[in-house]
MIKE-898370 format. One record per residue (C-alpha): residue number from 1; residue in one letter; x, y, z. Coordinates in steps of 0.25 Angstrom, whole numbers. Layout:
% residues N
<atom resi="NUM" resn="A" px="X" py="Y" pz="Z"/>
...
% end
This chain:
% residues 334
<atom resi="1" resn="M" px="-68" py="150" pz="49"/>
<atom resi="2" resn="S" px="-61" py="156" pz="37"/>
<atom resi="3" resn="K" px="-63" py="150" pz="23"/>
<atom resi="4" resn="I" px="-49" py="145" pz="23"/>
<atom resi="5" resn="G" px="-51" py="138" pz="36"/>
<atom resi="6" resn="L" px="-64" py="132" pz="31"/>
<atom resi="7" resn="V" px="-57" py="127" pz="18"/>
<atom resi="8" resn="V" px="-46" py="121" pz="27"/>
<atom resi="9" resn="L" px="-56" py="114" pz="36"/>
<atom resi="10" resn="I" px="-64" py="108" pz="24"/>
<atom resi="11" resn="G" px="-52" py="103" pz="18"/>
<atom resi="12" resn="S" px="-48" py="96" pz="31"/>
<atom resi="13" resn="V" px="-61" py="90" pz="32"/>
<atom resi="14" resn="V" px="-61" py="85" pz="17"/>
<atom resi="15" resn="L" px="-47" py="79" pz="20"/>
<atom resi="16" resn="A" px="-52" py="72" pz="32"/>
<atom resi="17" resn="V" px="-64" py="66" pz="25"/>
<atom resi="18" resn="C" px="-56" py="61" pz="14"/>
<atom resi="19" resn="S" px="-46" py="55" pz="24"/>
<atom resi="20" resn="L" px="-57" py="48" pz="32"/>
<atom resi="21" resn="K" px="-64" py="43" pz="19"/>
<atom resi="22" resn="A" px="-50" py="37" pz="14"/>
<atom resi="23" resn="F" px="-48" py="31" pz="28"/>
<atom resi="24" resn="A" px="-61" py="24" pz="28"/>
<atom resi="25" resn="Q" px="-57" py="16" pz="16"/>
<atom resi="26" resn="G" px="-53" py="2" pz="19"/>
<atom resi="27" resn="V" px="-52" py="3" pz="34"/>
<atom resi="28" resn="S" px="-53" py="-10" pz="42"/>
<atom resi="29" resn="T" px="-67" py="-12" pz="49"/>
<atom resi="30" resn="G" px="-61" py="-21" pz="60"/>
<atom resi="31" resn="N" px="-72" py="-32" pz="56"/>
<atom resi="32" resn="P" px="-67" py="-44" pz="49"/>
<atom resi="33" resn="R" px="-80" py="-46" pz="42"/>
<atom resi="34" resn="D" px="-77" py="-33" pz="34"/>
<atom resi="35" resn="F" px="-64" py="-38" pz="28"/>
<atom resi="36" resn="K" px="-65" py="-37" pz="13"/>
<atom resi="37" resn="I" px="-56" py="-42" pz="2"/>
<atom resi="38" resn="K" px="-53" py="-32" pz="-9"/>
<atom resi="39" resn="T" px="-41" py="-34" pz="-18"/>
<atom resi="40" resn="C" px="-33" py="-24" pz="-25"/>
<atom resi="41" resn="L" px="-20" py="-26" pz="-34"/>
<atom resi="42" resn="H" px="-8" py="-17" pz="-32"/>
<atom resi="43" resn="S" px="-3" py="-11" pz="-46"/>
<atom resi="44" resn="V" px="11" py="-13" pz="-41"/>
<atom resi="45" resn="S" px="9" py="-28" pz="-44"/>
<atom resi="46" resn="Y" px="10" py="-24" pz="-59"/>
<atom resi="47" resn="A" px="19" py="-12" pz="-59"/>
<atom resi="48" resn="G" px="32" py="-19" pz="-64"/>
<atom resi="49" resn="F" px="40" py="-15" pz="-52"/>
<atom resi="50" resn="W" px="45" py="-29" pz="-49"/>
<atom resi="51" resn="R" px="55" py="-38" pz="-57"/>
<atom resi="52" resn="G" px="47" py="-44" pz="-68"/>
<atom resi="53" resn="Q" px="33" py="-37" pz="-64"/>
<atom resi="54" resn="A" px="24" py="-33" pz="-75"/>
<atom resi="55" resn="R" px="19" py="-19" pz="-76"/>
<atom resi="56" resn="L" px="5" py="-15" pz="-79"/>
<atom resi="57" resn="T" px="0" py="-1" pz="-81"/>
<atom resi="58" resn="V" px="-11" py="4" pz="-71"/>
<atom resi="59" resn="D" px="-22" py="1" pz="-81"/>
<atom resi="60" resn="E" px="-17" py="-13" pz="-84"/>
<atom resi="61" resn="F" px="-15" py="-15" pz="-69"/>
<atom resi="62" resn="L" px="-30" py="-11" pz="-67"/>
<atom resi="63" resn="V" px="-35" py="-21" pz="-77"/>
<atom resi="64" resn="K" px="-26" py="-32" pz="-72"/>
<atom resi="65" resn="A" px="-31" py="-30" pz="-57"/>
<atom resi="66" resn="K" px="-46" py="-31" pz="-63"/>
<atom resi="67" resn="E" px="-43" py="-43" pz="-71"/>
<atom resi="68" resn="L" px="-36" py="-50" pz="-59"/>
<atom resi="69" resn="G" px="-48" py="-47" pz="-50"/>
<atom resi="70" resn="Y" px="-44" py="-37" pz="-40"/>
<atom resi="71" resn="D" px="-54" py="-27" pz="-34"/>
<atom resi="72" resn="G" px="-45" py="-15" pz="-34"/>
<atom resi="73" resn="V" px="-31" py="-10" pz="-37"/>
<atom resi="74" resn="M" px="-20" py="-3" pz="-30"/>
<atom resi="75" resn="L" px="-12" py="6" pz="-39"/>
<atom resi="76" resn="M" px="3" py="10" pz="-38"/>
<atom resi="77" resn="A" px="4" py="25" pz="-37"/>
<atom resi="78" resn="K" px="17" py="26" pz="-44"/>
<atom resi="79" resn="R" px="22" py="23" pz="-58"/>
<atom resi="80" resn="P" px="21" py="15" pz="-66"/>
<atom resi="81" resn="H" px="6" py="14" pz="-61"/>
<atom resi="82" resn="L" px="-1" py="26" pz="-55"/>
<atom resi="83" resn="S" px="8" py="38" pz="-52"/>
<atom resi="84" resn="P" px="1" py="51" pz="-49"/>
<atom resi="85" resn="L" px="11" py="57" pz="-59"/>
<atom resi="86" resn="D" px="5" py="49" pz="-71"/>
<atom resi="87" resn="Y" px="-10" py="51" pz="-68"/>
<atom resi="88" resn="D" px="-17" py="64" pz="-71"/>
<atom resi="89" resn="A" px="-32" py="66" pz="-69"/>
<atom resi="90" resn="E" px="-36" py="60" pz="-82"/>
<atom resi="91" resn="A" px="-27" py="48" pz="-80"/>
<atom resi="92" resn="R" px="-33" py="46" pz="-66"/>
<atom resi="93" resn="R" px="-47" py="47" pz="-71"/>
<atom resi="94" resn="K" px="-44" py="36" pz="-82"/>
<atom resi="95" resn="L" px="-37" py="27" pz="-71"/>
<atom resi="96" resn="K" px="-49" py="28" pz="-62"/>
<atom resi="97" resn="Q" px="-59" py="25" pz="-73"/>
<atom resi="98" resn="K" px="-50" py="13" pz="-77"/>
<atom resi="99" resn="I" px="-50" py="8" pz="-62"/>
<atom resi="100" resn="D" px="-65" py="10" pz="-61"/>
<atom resi="101" resn="S" px="-68" py="3" pz="-74"/>
<atom resi="102" resn="L" px="-61" py="-9" pz="-70"/>
<atom resi="103" resn="G" px="-69" py="-10" pz="-57"/>
<atom resi="104" resn="L" px="-57" py="-9" pz="-48"/>
<atom resi="105" resn="K" px="-55" py="-2" pz="-35"/>
<atom resi="106" resn="L" px="-43" py="7" pz="-34"/>
<atom resi="107" resn="V" px="-39" py="3" pz="-20"/>
<atom resi="108" resn="C" px="-27" py="12" pz="-18"/>
<atom resi="109" resn="L" px="-15" py="19" pz="-24"/>
<atom resi="110" resn="A" px="-1" py="14" pz="-19"/>
<atom resi="111" resn="G" px="7" py="26" pz="-16"/>
<atom resi="112" resn="Y" px="22" py="24" pz="-14"/>
<atom resi="113" resn="T" px="28" py="32" pz="-2"/>
<atom resi="114" resn="D" px="41" py="32" pz="6"/>
<atom resi="115" resn="F" px="40" py="44" pz="15"/>
<atom resi="116" resn="T" px="54" py="42" pz="21"/>
<atom resi="117" resn="A" px="61" py="43" pz="7"/>
<atom resi="118" resn="G" px="71" py="55" pz="8"/>
<atom resi="119" resn="S" px="71" py="55" pz="23"/>
<atom resi="120" resn="D" px="86" py="58" pz="22"/>
<atom resi="121" resn="K" px="84" py="70" pz="13"/>
<atom resi="122" resn="A" px="75" py="80" pz="20"/>
<atom resi="123" resn="G" px="76" py="90" pz="9"/>
<atom resi="124" resn="V" px="66" py="83" pz="0"/>
<atom resi="125" resn="P" px="51" py="82" pz="5"/>
<atom resi="126" resn="H" px="50" py="67" pz="2"/>
<atom resi="127" resn="V" px="38" py="66" pz="12"/>
<atom resi="128" resn="E" px="30" py="77" pz="6"/>
<atom resi="129" resn="I" px="33" py="72" pz="-8"/>
<atom resi="130" resn="Q" px="28" py="58" pz="-5"/>
<atom resi="131" resn="A" px="16" py="64" pz="2"/>
<atom resi="132" resn="M" px="13" py="72" pz="-10"/>
<atom resi="133" resn="Y" px="14" py="59" pz="-19"/>
<atom resi="134" resn="V" px="4" py="52" pz="-10"/>
<atom resi="135" resn="G" px="-5" py="64" pz="-11"/>
<atom resi="136" resn="Q" px="-5" py="63" pz="-26"/>
<atom resi="137" resn="V" px="-7" py="48" pz="-25"/>
<atom resi="138" resn="A" px="-19" py="51" pz="-16"/>
<atom resi="139" resn="K" px="-25" py="60" pz="-26"/>
<atom resi="140" resn="L" px="-22" py="50" pz="-37"/>
<atom resi="141" resn="A" px="-29" py="39" pz="-28"/>
<atom resi="142" resn="R" px="-41" py="49" pz="-26"/>
<atom resi="143" resn="D" px="-42" py="51" pz="-41"/>
<atom resi="144" resn="L" px="-42" py="36" pz="-44"/>
<atom resi="145" resn="G" px="-53" py="33" pz="-33"/>
<atom resi="146" resn="T" px="-45" py="27" pz="-22"/>
<atom resi="147" resn="D" px="-42" py="32" pz="-8"/>
<atom resi="148" resn="I" px="-30" py="24" pz="-3"/>
<atom resi="149" resn="V" px="-15" py="27" pz="-6"/>
<atom resi="150" resn="R" px="-5" py="17" pz="-1"/>
<atom resi="151" resn="V" px="8" py="23" pz="4"/>
<atom resi="152" resn="F" px="21" py="18" pz="11"/>
<atom resi="153" resn="T" px="28" py="24" pz="23"/>
<atom resi="154" resn="G" px="43" py="25" pz="21"/>
<atom resi="155" resn="Y" px="56" py="16" pz="20"/>
<atom resi="156" resn="R" px="66" py="18" pz="31"/>
<atom resi="157" resn="R" px="78" py="26" pz="28"/>
<atom resi="158" resn="P" px="92" py="22" pz="34"/>
<atom resi="159" resn="G" px="98" py="33" pz="43"/>
<atom resi="160" resn="I" px="85" py="40" pz="47"/>
<atom resi="161" resn="A" px="78" py="38" pz="60"/>
<atom resi="162" resn="F" px="65" py="30" pz="60"/>
<atom resi="163" resn="D" px="57" py="41" pz="67"/>
<atom resi="164" resn="K" px="61" py="51" pz="56"/>
<atom resi="165" resn="Q" px="57" py="41" pz="45"/>
<atom resi="166" resn="Y" px="44" py="37" pz="52"/>
<atom resi="167" resn="A" px="40" py="52" pz="54"/>
<atom resi="168" resn="T" px="43" py="55" pz="39"/>
<atom resi="169" resn="V" px="33" py="43" pz="36"/>
<atom resi="170" resn="L" px="23" py="49" pz="46"/>
<atom resi="171" resn="Q" px="24" py="63" pz="39"/>
<atom resi="172" resn="G" px="23" py="57" pz="25"/>
<atom resi="173" resn="L" px="10" py="49" pz="28"/>
<atom resi="174" resn="K" px="4" py="61" pz="35"/>
<atom resi="175" resn="L" px="7" py="70" pz="23"/>
<atom resi="176" resn="A" px="3" py="59" pz="13"/>
<atom resi="177" resn="G" px="-10" py="56" pz="21"/>
<atom resi="178" resn="K" px="-14" py="71" pz="20"/>
<atom resi="179" resn="E" px="-12" py="72" pz="5"/>
<atom resi="180" resn="A" px="-20" py="59" pz="3"/>
<atom resi="181" resn="A" px="-31" py="64" pz="12"/>
<atom resi="182" resn="K" px="-33" py="75" pz="2"/>
<atom resi="183" resn="Y" px="-38" py="65" pz="-8"/>
<atom resi="184" resn="G" px="-46" py="56" pz="2"/>
<atom resi="185" resn="V" px="-35" py="45" pz="1"/>
<atom resi="186" resn="T" px="-30" py="36" pz="12"/>
<atom resi="187" resn="L" px="-15" py="32" pz="13"/>
<atom resi="188" resn="A" px="-13" py="17" pz="16"/>
<atom resi="189" resn="V" px="2" py="16" pz="22"/>
<atom resi="190" resn="Q" px="7" py="2" pz="18"/>
<atom resi="191" resn="N" px="17" py="-5" pz="27"/>
<atom resi="192" resn="H" px="28" py="-6" pz="17"/>
<atom resi="193" resn="H" px="39" py="4" pz="20"/>
<atom resi="194" resn="D" px="48" py="3" pz="32"/>
<atom resi="195" resn="I" px="42" py="14" pz="40"/>
<atom resi="196" resn="A" px="30" py="9" pz="48"/>
<atom resi="197" resn="L" px="31" py="-5" pz="41"/>
<atom resi="198" resn="H" px="27" py="-12" pz="54"/>
<atom resi="199" resn="H" px="12" py="-11" pz="57"/>
<atom resi="200" resn="D" px="15" py="-6" pz="71"/>
<atom resi="201" resn="V" px="23" py="6" pz="65"/>
<atom resi="202" resn="M" px="13" py="8" pz="54"/>
<atom resi="203" resn="Y" px="1" py="8" pz="64"/>
<atom resi="204" resn="W" px="9" py="19" pz="72"/>
<atom resi="205" resn="L" px="12" py="27" pz="59"/>
<atom resi="206" resn="L" px="-2" py="27" pz="55"/>
<atom resi="207" resn="K" px="-7" py="32" pz="68"/>
<atom resi="208" resn="E" px="3" py="43" pz="68"/>
<atom resi="209" resn="V" px="-1" py="47" pz="54"/>
<atom resi="210" resn="D" px="-15" py="48" pz="60"/>
<atom resi="211" resn="M" px="-22" py="51" pz="47"/>
<atom resi="212" resn="P" px="-35" py="44" pz="42"/>
<atom resi="213" resn="N" px="-30" py="42" pz="28"/>
<atom resi="214" resn="V" px="-17" py="36" pz="31"/>
<atom resi="215" resn="K" px="-19" py="21" pz="34"/>
<atom resi="216" resn="A" px="-12" py="8" pz="31"/>
<atom resi="217" resn="A" px="-10" py="-2" pz="19"/>
<atom resi="218" resn="F" px="-5" py="-13" pz="28"/>
<atom resi="219" resn="D" px="1" py="-26" pz="22"/>
<atom resi="220" resn="A" px="6" py="-39" pz="26"/>
<atom resi="221" resn="W" px="19" py="-39" pz="19"/>
<atom resi="222" resn="S" px="27" py="-31" pz="28"/>
<atom resi="223" resn="P" px="23" py="-37" pz="41"/>
<atom resi="224" resn="T" px="26" py="-50" pz="35"/>
<atom resi="225" resn="L" px="40" py="-46" pz="31"/>
<atom resi="226" resn="E" px="42" py="-39" pz="45"/>
<atom resi="227" resn="G" px="40" py="-53" pz="51"/>
<atom resi="228" resn="L" px="27" py="-52" pz="58"/>
<atom resi="229" resn="S" px="20" py="-64" pz="62"/>
<atom resi="230" resn="K" px="6" py="-68" pz="57"/>
<atom resi="231" resn="E" px="-1" py="-63" pz="70"/>
<atom resi="232" resn="Q" px="8" py="-50" pz="70"/>
<atom resi="233" resn="I" px="3" py="-47" pz="55"/>
<atom resi="234" resn="R" px="-11" py="-50" pz="59"/>
<atom resi="235" resn="E" px="-10" py="-40" pz="71"/>
<atom resi="236" resn="A" px="-3" py="-30" pz="62"/>
<atom resi="237" resn="V" px="-15" py="-30" pz="53"/>
<atom resi="238" resn="L" px="-25" py="-28" pz="64"/>
<atom resi="239" resn="K" px="-17" py="-17" pz="70"/>
<atom resi="240" resn="M" px="-17" py="-10" pz="56"/>
<atom resi="241" resn="K" px="-32" py="-11" pz="55"/>
<atom resi="242" resn="P" px="-35" py="4" pz="57"/>
<atom resi="243" resn="Y" px="-26" py="8" pz="46"/>
<atom resi="244" resn="T" px="-25" py="-3" pz="35"/>
<atom resi="245" resn="I" px="-33" py="0" pz="23"/>
<atom resi="246" resn="H" px="-25" py="-7" pz="12"/>
<atom resi="247" resn="T" px="-16" py="-19" pz="11"/>
<atom resi="248" resn="T" px="-8" py="-25" pz="0"/>
<atom resi="249" resn="V" px="-5" py="-40" pz="-1"/>
<atom resi="250" resn="A" px="8" py="-46" pz="-8"/>
<atom resi="251" resn="Q" px="14" py="-60" pz="-5"/>
<atom resi="252" resn="Y" px="29" py="-62" pz="-4"/>
<atom resi="253" resn="V" px="40" py="-73" pz="-2"/>
<atom resi="254" resn="R" px="54" py="-71" pz="4"/>
<atom resi="255" resn="F" px="66" py="-75" pz="-4"/>
<atom resi="256" resn="P" px="78" py="-78" pz="6"/>
<atom resi="257" resn="Q" px="91" py="-71" pz="2"/>
<atom resi="258" resn="Y" px="105" py="-74" pz="7"/>
<atom resi="259" resn="S" px="119" py="-68" pz="5"/>
<atom resi="260" resn="Y" px="131" py="-77" pz="3"/>
<atom resi="261" resn="Q" px="143" py="-74" pz="13"/>
<atom resi="262" resn="I" px="155" py="-79" pz="6"/>
<atom resi="263" resn="P" px="165" py="-79" pz="18"/>
<atom resi="264" resn="L" px="155" py="-87" pz="26"/>
<atom resi="265" resn="T" px="150" py="-96" pz="15"/>
<atom resi="266" resn="T" px="135" py="-94" pz="19"/>
<atom resi="267" resn="Y" px="123" py="-85" pz="17"/>
<atom resi="268" resn="L" px="117" py="-73" pz="25"/>
<atom resi="269" resn="K" px="102" py="-71" pz="25"/>
<atom resi="270" resn="D" px="98" py="-58" pz="18"/>
<atom resi="271" resn="Q" px="84" py="-52" pz="17"/>
<atom resi="272" resn="D" px="73" py="-60" pz="10"/>
<atom resi="273" resn="V" px="69" py="-56" pz="-4"/>
<atom resi="274" resn="I" px="53" py="-54" pz="-5"/>
<atom resi="275" resn="R" px="46" py="-59" pz="-18"/>
<atom resi="276" resn="A" px="31" py="-58" pz="-21"/>
<atom resi="277" resn="V" px="23" py="-71" pz="-23"/>
<atom resi="278" resn="P" px="8" py="-74" pz="-25"/>
<atom resi="279" resn="M" px="-2" py="-74" pz="-14"/>
<atom resi="280" resn="G" px="-3" py="-88" pz="-7"/>
<atom resi="281" resn="K" px="12" py="-89" pz="-4"/>
<atom resi="282" resn="G" px="22" py="-80" pz="2"/>
<atom resi="283" resn="I" px="26" py="-74" pz="16"/>
<atom resi="284" resn="I" px="14" py="-65" pz="19"/>
<atom resi="285" resn="D" px="3" py="-71" pz="27"/>
<atom resi="286" resn="Y" px="-9" py="-64" pz="20"/>
<atom resi="287" resn="D" px="-19" py="-74" pz="26"/>
<atom resi="288" resn="N" px="-16" py="-68" pz="40"/>
<atom resi="289" resn="F" px="-15" py="-54" pz="35"/>
<atom resi="290" resn="I" px="-28" py="-54" pz="28"/>
<atom resi="291" resn="A" px="-35" py="-61" pz="39"/>
<atom resi="292" resn="A" px="-30" py="-50" pz="48"/>
<atom resi="293" resn="L" px="-36" py="-39" pz="38"/>
<atom resi="294" resn="R" px="-49" py="-47" pz="39"/>
<atom resi="295" resn="E" px="-49" py="-45" pz="54"/>
<atom resi="296" resn="T" px="-48" py="-30" pz="53"/>
<atom resi="297" resn="G" px="-59" py="-29" pz="43"/>
<atom resi="298" resn="Y" px="-50" py="-24" pz="32"/>
<atom resi="299" resn="Q" px="-57" py="-16" pz="21"/>
<atom resi="300" resn="G" px="-46" py="-12" pz="12"/>
<atom resi="301" resn="Y" px="-41" py="-19" pz="-1"/>
<atom resi="302" resn="I" px="-30" py="-30" pz="-1"/>
<atom resi="303" resn="A" px="-20" py="-26" pz="-12"/>
<atom resi="304" resn="Y" px="-11" py="-36" pz="-19"/>
<atom resi="305" resn="E" px="2" py="-33" pz="-25"/>
<atom resi="306" resn="M" px="14" py="-40" pz="-32"/>
<atom resi="307" resn="C" px="25" py="-31" pz="-27"/>
<atom resi="308" resn="E" px="38" py="-39" pz="-29"/>
<atom resi="309" resn="V" px="44" py="-49" pz="-38"/>
<atom resi="310" resn="L" px="33" py="-59" pz="-40"/>
<atom resi="311" resn="E" px="34" py="-74" pz="-40"/>
<atom resi="312" resn="G" px="31" py="-79" pz="-54"/>
<atom resi="313" resn="G" px="36" py="-66" pz="-60"/>
<atom resi="314" resn="G" px="30" py="-52" pz="-64"/>
<atom resi="315" resn="E" px="23" py="-55" pz="-77"/>
<atom resi="316" resn="I" px="9" py="-51" pz="-78"/>
<atom resi="317" resn="E" px="4" py="-65" pz="-77"/>
<atom resi="318" resn="N" px="11" py="-68" pz="-64"/>
<atom resi="319" resn="L" px="6" py="-55" pz="-58"/>
<atom resi="320" resn="D" px="-8" py="-58" pz="-62"/>
<atom resi="321" resn="R" px="-7" py="-72" pz="-56"/>
<atom resi="322" resn="T" px="-2" py="-67" pz="-43"/>
<atom resi="323" resn="A" px="-12" py="-56" pz="-42"/>
<atom resi="324" resn="K" px="-23" py="-66" pz="-44"/>
<atom resi="325" resn="K" px="-17" py="-75" pz="-33"/>
<atom resi="326" resn="F" px="-19" py="-64" pz="-23"/>
<atom resi="327" resn="L" px="-34" py="-63" pz="-27"/>
<atom resi="328" resn="E" px="-35" py="-78" pz="-25"/>
<atom resi="329" resn="Y" px="-28" py="-77" pz="-12"/>
<atom resi="330" resn="I" px="-37" py="-65" pz="-6"/>
<atom resi="331" resn="D" px="-50" py="-72" pz="-10"/>
<atom resi="332" resn="K" px="-49" py="-81" pz="2"/>
<atom resi="333" resn="F" px="-51" py="-69" pz="11"/>
<atom resi="334" resn="R" px="-64" py="-65" pz="5"/>
% end
């Protein structure tokens, strides 16, 4: 074998080992006795995106998560928090030192992808651009001491065939997975965007991707809004067991909306508006969802986020109260 061939072979082996190492993190064992409760707080909860929501810096957020009593954190990999653009080698070293000094676990970075973006404009390589972004986030994750990056699939674009959009997502996840593997990082695909939202399609998609470092961040939110029953959600969790390495919890209520029809002197029903509420109320049956996770022997973290306009307002005091209520709620599963 030539020297070039040997180098390529060694590189392939290293990538495979990194991928398998990342894949091994958080995989369900299948034994309910192995289920563990490990909590982390998503920094989007204090990012100032939602009406009235307070904004903390990354360092302030880390201190806040520690003070509240969380085991770890999930950091948003975009501005105003943790964009790869803003963190050079020295900034990464200092941030890792800060996380370690607080005794926190950096569970994962939250990447933001939409692989179908620009599907109607073939001249711009949107999929490649996003795969490169994921690669940079994976490198950032490696430097900070975590091996998981959460990603999304893609929103449906009108006027473009579903198969074309699905194929674009498939291509994007494969390219991004390959980039992430260079740094020993696993991608956790969240059931959030339109493409492969339903668990049956998500399962199919991940089988087609067929990479040991492309897994799932499976949540209860979208199955609930899809109208799945309690038993159907349990079955979804059990089906996704081979892939689920992360999950994020948030609770919501529906606000019914209507449009007044003047000629008919009546109202027509519109889509509901969703608003965030503390754990212990709301439309999502987390008792059922977490019990199903227990059945699978889930080994990952359970993240909490406040990612909508929140009951009680977005001031720091209310965010803190709400974040503590999650910890109180989750304690009953320990």
